[in-house]
N, C-alpha and C positions, 0 to 999 in steps of 0.2 A: 652211247656218246652223241653229243649234240652235233647236227649238221648246220649248214648255213641257213636253213629255214627255221631253226630252232626246235624242231621236232625231236625231242629227246628220246634216245634209245627206242626208236621206232622198231616194231616188229611186224613182219608180214602176217597175213591172215592164218597161215598155217601154224604159226607159233602162238596165236592168240587163244586163251582159253575159250572152249566152246560156249557160245552164247546160248541161253535158254529161250526158245521161242514161245511166247504166250499169245494166244488169241482166243476167240470165243470157243473154237473147236478143242484146242489143247487144254483149256481150263474147264471143260465140261465135266459135270458130275451131278448126282442128285444133291442139291444143296441142304435137303432135309434128312439125308440118310445118316443114321448113327454109325460112326466108324471105329473100329478098334484102334487104328493109328491116331485117332483124335481122343483117346481115352473115353470112348462111349459118348462122344458128342458129335454133332453134325457141323459142317462148315457154316450153316446159318447161326448156329449156337455161338461159334467163335466170332462171326461178324458182329453179333450183338455185344459181345464182351469188348471187342475192339472199339466199337462206337461209344460205348459207355465210358471206357476209360480215356479215350482220346477226347471226348467231350469234357470230362472233368478236368483233364490236365490243361486243355486250352482255356478254360474258365480260370484255372489257377494262374496261368501265365498272364492273362489279361489283367487280373486283379493285382498280381504282384508287380507288374510293370507300372500300373497306375499308382499303387502305393509308393514305388521307388521314385518316380519322376513327376507324378501328377499328370496333367493332360499332355504336355509336350516336354521334350528334353531327351538327352541321351542317357542310356544305362551305363553303369560302371562296368568295366571289363575286369574280371578277376584273373583270367589266365589266357593262354593261347595254345593252339594244337599244332597244326602242320607248319605254320609260320607265324610271324608277328601280326599278320593281317587276318588271321583266323581265330576269332575271339571265343571265350567261353565266359558266360555270366552266372551269377548265382541262381538266376531263374532257370537256366539249363539244368543245373544240378537238382534244384528243388522239384523241377517238373519230373525229372527221371525218378526221383525218390518217391514221388506220388504214384507214378505209373507202376513202378515195381511193387509197392505196397498193395495197390489195388489189383494187380494181376495175381499176387499171391492169394489175396482174399477170394477172388472170383474163380480161381482155377485149382485150388487145393481141394481135391475130392477124397481126402483120406490117405492118399498114397504120396502126398507131397505135390507142390505146385509145379506148373510147367516151367521149362528153362527160359531164361531171358537173356538176350544179347542187346545191349544198349551202347549208344554212341559214348556216353560219358563214364559209365561204370563197368563196361566190358561185359564179359561172359563168353559163351561159346555156342555154336550150333549143337544141339543134342543129336546123338547117333540115332535115336528112336523117339518117337512121339513129337510133340509140339514145342517149337521154340518161338517165343515172341521176339520179333526184331523191332527195336524201339528207337525213334528219334525224338527226344523230348522237346526240342526245337529245331526245326529245319528252316533255315533262314535266320540264324542268329544275328548276322550283321544288320539285316532289315530291322530286327527287334531292337537292337541297340540304338539304331538311328531314328526309330519311330516310323519306319516305312511299313505300310499295311500289307506285308506279303511274307508271312511266316506261318508255320504249321506244326502240328503234333502228328507224327505218323507211327502207326502201330500195325504190325502184320503178324499173323499166326502162320508159320512155316513148317512144312513136314518134307523130309527128304530133299531139302534145298529148294523147295517151291513154295511160294505163298498160297495159302488155301483160304484166307480171309484177311481183310484189312480195312483200315479207316484212316483218313486224313482229315484233320480238323483244321479248318482255316481260322487261326487265332483271332484276326481282326473282324471277320464278317459273320460269325456264328453260323458257319456252314460246314457240315461234315459230308465227305465223299466216302462211300464204302461199297464193298462187294465181297462175294465169296465164290468159291468153285461152283459152277453151275447156275449161280444165281444172278439175277439182273442187278445192275448197279443201282445204288440208292444215293440221292442227294437230299440231305436233311437241312433245312434252313428254318431256324426259329422253332425247332421241334417238329416241323411238318415235313413228311417224307414225300418225295417223288420217286417212283420206282419204275425201272424198265428201260432197257436199251432200245432206242428209237422213240421212247416216250418222254424221257428226261430231255428238256429243251436243249437243242444244240448238241446232242450226242454226236460222237465222232463223224466228221464231215466225210461221208463215204463218197460224195460226188467229186471230190478233189482227186484229180488224176494226172496232174502235171505240176512239176516243181515251181514253175513260174506264178502259180496261183497259190502257193503254199506259205503261210505264215508259220515260221519255224522258231522255236525257243531253244535256247542253249544256256550254258553256264560255264564258269571258268574255275580252274584250280586256284588254291591259295599258295601253290608252289611256282616261283617264277619261271623256271625252265619249262614246266608244262603249260603255263599261260602263253609262252611264245609259240609253243607247238599248236595250241588251240587257236591263237590268233591267225596262224598260217592256214589252218584248215578253214576258218571262218572266211578269210579273204577269198579262198577258192570257191566257197559256196555262195557267198552273199550275192554276187551278180546274177545267180540263177534262180533265186527265190523271191517271192513277193516282199518279204522283209524278215528281220530278225528281232526277237525279243529276249532280253535277259532280265528275269524278274527276281532271281536270287533264292528261290526254293525249289528244289528238284521235285519234291513231293507235290507242291501245288502245280508245277509245270506239267507233270504226268496227269494230274486231274484236269488240267486245262485242255489237254488232248482229249481226255475222256468226254468232256462236255462241249467240244468243238470250239473253244476259244483259241486254241492253237491247232494247226494241221499236223504238226510234228514237233518232237523235242529230242535232242540228243546231247550227250555230254560224256566226258571221259574221266575216270578216276573217282567215282562215287563210292561210298560205303554202303553196305547192304541196307543199313537203317534209312538211307536217303531214298531208296527206290523200292523196296519190298512191297509195301502196301500200294503205292501208286501204280506200280507195274500191272498188278492184278486188276486194279480199278479200271485202268485204261484198256486192258485186254477184254475184260468183261463188257466194256462199253463199245467194243467193235474195232479197236485199234490192233495193229500188229505191233508186238513189242519184242525186242531182242534185248534180254536182260542178262547182266553178268551173273555168273555163279555167285551164290551169296557168300562163299568163302573169299572172294576177291575183295581187296581193300583198296584204300586210296592209292597206295604206292604202286599197284598193279596197272593202273591207267587204262583199264578196259572200258570200252564204250558201251552205253546204252542208248536205245532208240525206241521211241514209240511213235507211230505214224498212222494217218489214214491208210487203208489198204492200197489205194491207188497210187501212192508215191513211196510206200514202204521199201520196195525192192531197190528202187533207184537210190533212195537215201542211204540204204544199208551198204550199197556199193561204194558210196562216197565217204561215209563217216566211220564205218566199222572195220574198215581193212587194216587198221593199224592201231596199236595201243600206244599210249604215251606214258610209258613206265618211268619211274623216277627213283633214284637212290638217295635223293635229298631228304634229310630228316630235320625235324624241329630242333633248333640249337638249344 
């Protein structure tokens, strides 16, 4: 039930699903080791698949938008999801169709392809083996309006944890990727830069106080949760350098990875919004508190990725409550 601050159905930390902590240590493994739970592949093999498919899907989205509206203009909205301000376009659907087809082609090793959980066409997390968690367009509102901040996000997950992932920035021909035990990779125009601490701007480890932190966040498409998020933001804003809201959770997480943000938090994401970006940020040196992949928008669980020097302080401030909602799309 909502209180006077608008924080809907707040729950204390003891009732919140346990977050999964990701960092360089907890995501360490031999990136080249062939593993049974990966069907005889290595995490690096899966990273390459994720990069390949995300790159192709991002190219498709760019071309489809250009064909639909030319250089400028708004895309048509076909449908909505959580509310009337949460749009779906034909490009979201065609992008996911391409991703699913390419994942079938690249992962069917004779015993059937890997499972896929996608934002538009659904699916489920497999009990064993790899599930690909897919967002065909993260930042659809930006795509509709022609704002250059949207991405394709693809993650290979095992036992509820991402082991490889790629986030393709649709407008800038840049792909961020990582795998368990491997260094992060930033690919721009086909040229790779590899390595935590060598990729320019990788997580700003020197940030150790909130007053010097540039923090990204995002807002729900459900009105009651927006009120709750606004209340939390009002508490936090006077204590940080500034706030950014760019409209793509996947790109926000990658912005933490490369040092363009010192932290990012949000409540109520779907697994497809954060699975790939969470691993990329963690392998870049950030501390990430990730919701379990079975948590959805309605659970209102928080995610946080931050430079190590401010992660604990921010976690105390933004992860102590969930903003669950019983509101559904009419």
